[in-house]
N, C-alpha and C positions, 0 to 999 in steps of 0.2 A: 504494500499500499504506499503510495507517495504522500508526502506531507500535505500537498494541496488538495488531497482527496480524503482527508480525515472525515470520519462519520460524525458530523457536527449537526446539531439541531439548529437550523438557521432561523432567524426572525427578521422581519422587515421593519427597519427603523428609518426608512426614508431613502431618497436617491443619494447615491454617493457614500452610503454608509454600509459597511459589512459588519454583521453581528450574529452571534450564535453561541450555543452552549456545547462544549466538548462532551464526549462520552468517555467511558473507560477504555475504548478501543483505539488502536492505531499508534501505540507508543512502544517503548523499549524496556519498560520496567517489568520485572518478574513478579510472581505472586509473593506477597498478598497485595501488591500495588498494581497488579496487572490492569492495563498496561500503559495508558497515557496519564500517569500520575504527574501533576503539575505542581504539587506542594513540596516545599523543601523541609517542612517541619514534621515529617511523619516517618523519619528514619530510613527513607529510601536513599540510595546513593545519589549524591548531588550531581555527579556527571550525567547520570541517566535523566534526572529531572530537568537539567538544563537542555539536554538533547530533546526531551519532550516539549519543552518550551519553544525551542527553535522550530519544531514541527507546527506548533500552534501559531507561531508568528508567520510562518510560511503560508498557512491557510488564511490568516487574517490579511496578509499583504502589507503589514507594518510590524515593526518590533513590538511585541506585547510586553508591556511593563506591568509590574505587580507591586503591591505594597506589602508591608508586614501588618496583618490584620489583628486588631487588639480588642475587638468587640466594643468599639466606641462609636463616636460620631465625627471624628477628625476627617478632614478633606485635604487632599493634596491637589493643587491645580498646576497643570503643566501647560504653560502659555507662551513658550518661547522655543526657538529652534534648538533642539537637543542634539542634532547630528554633528558629531565630531569627525575627524579624519579617519578614524577606525570604526565608525559606527555610532551608536547612540551614546552620548556623553553623560550617562547617568549610571548609578550602581546597577550592575547586571541583574542582581537578584531582587532588589527592593528599592523603591523610591522613598521609603520612610514609613513610619508608623501611621497608619490611617485605614479607615474602613470605607472610604470613598475616594475616587479619583475623578478628575475632570481634565479634559484635554481640548485645546483649540487647534484649528488647522495649522497654526504657527509651530506647534510642537512636532507635527508629522510623525506621531507614534500611535500605537494602539494601546488599549487598556485591557487589563484582565482582573477578574475577581475570583478568588478561590473558595470553593465550598464543598461540603459533603453532608448536607442536610439543611444548612442555613440557606437563606434566599439570596440568589444572585440576581441583581437588578441591573439592566442595561438601559441607557437613556441616550437620546440624541435629538438635537435640533439641527437638522441637515442644512437649513437655510442660513443659520448663524454660524455653522461650522464648529459646533460644540458637541462633544460626546462625554459620557460619564458612566461610571460603574458604582455600585454600592453593595456592601456585604451586610445583609440584614439578618443577623442572628437575634435571638430573643432579647438580649440586653441592648444591643445597638438599636434595634427597632423601637423598643420601649423608650429609649432616650432620645430618639429623633434623627437617626441617620438619614432617613429619606428626605425630610424637610431640609436637612443640612446640605445634602448634595444638590438638591434643587435650588437652594439659595445660592450656592457656589456657581451653578450653571447660569443662573440669572445674572450674577455679578460678571460673568465672563461674556455676556451678550446674548444668551439664550432667551427666547420668549416661551414661557411655560405653556402657553396655549398651543404652541407648535410642537412641543416636545412629544416624541413618541417613546414609550417605555415597554420593556419586556420583563415579565416576572418569570424567572427560570425554574428549573427542576429543584424541588426542595421537599422536606418532610411535610406531609399534609396534615390537616387538622384532625383527621381520623386516626393518625398514627403517633402524633407527638404527645405522648403522655407526660404530664408533669404533676407535681403536687397541687392540690386544689388552692392552697395559699398562694403559690406562684402564679397560677392562672389568674387568680383574682387581682394580684398586684400588677401584672402586665396589662390586664384588661382595664384597669383604671386609666392608664395612659393611652392604650390602644384598644378600644372596646371591640373592634372587629376581630381580634385574635381569640376571643372567648370561644372555646370549642369543647367537644366531648369525643373521646375515642370511639371507635367502632364497637368496643366491648364495654362502653358505658362509664369510663372514668374521665377525670379532668384532663383537658388537653389545651394546646394552643394552636391556632391556625396562623402561622406567620405569613404565608402568602396573602391571606385575606387582609392582614394588617398593613402589608406593603401596598396592596391595591387601594385600600381606604386612604392611606396617606397621599398617594398619587392623585386620586380623584379630588381630595380636599384641596390640593394645591392647584387644581385647574388643569391637570394633564388629562386630556380627553382620549388620547389613543394609548390604550394599555393592552398589550398582548399577554395573556396568561397561558403558559405552556401546559399547566394542569398535571404535570408529571410529579409523582411522589417518589422520592429517592429511596425510601425504605422498601417500597413495593416493587420498584422497577430496577433490576440489577444491571441495567446498562449504565447506571450512574453509581458513583461511589456514595456510600452511606455510612457515617460514623456510628449511628445507632444500630444499624444492621450488623456491622462488623463487631461492635462491642458485645452484642447479644451472643455472637458466635465465639467470643473470646479471642478475636483477632484485631489486627489493625487494618487500615485502608488508606487509599490515596485521596487526592483532591482533583476534582474537575474544575473547569473555569467557564465563566461567561466572558466573552471577548467582543470588543467593539472598536471600530476605527473608521475614520474618514478616509476613503480610498480614492475618491475622485471628486472633482468640483461639480 
């Protein structure tokens, strides 16, 4: 399989934007990270992860940059020419601690968000030449990572009424069991997350919370993949692996401006 033909779940975020969600397939990592593991923090060999990231960048058509995700609301904005004589003049593995990234056309790079049950969010205002990613886990979602990244996009020139968003594969509200007290605490901040598992216990619906935040901000075009990572083993799932006493890799949401 060539890198430009990775099995990626593509989404439409507007003309001149390439975006999608990688699967587990198409990489070089062995079990238990098989095979397109893009995460450096899960004890896979770093050289293999970097090779996988190069494959993802080839598919995207731009160097895919990642942050060190800390389950917060920090945003890194890339709004200048980052290309040096030997490639992208930024740290190869991470652009810093943040759970959201924003890039303008001036940066000429792609963005990636790493997940294995948390919600990967991809955003673009193609007319303004602004793209973004957000890592919406339980804590970051409750604290406002989605409004934070939308605010950063607007500051970079995006019009939220034009923004298109994609809510990627993540643990669904029927599978994400949590203590009832945790469900109630998160639902105070994000009421749409309140859920119940398919077996009747307390749960959180993180994709619903993301969707509600996007709609509240005026984002009219929201594509929901509807994929549950726990139920669909084409994607990495931390919860599924933990139940089996194993570890797992990370897949990515990827977005880039690829043409005017």
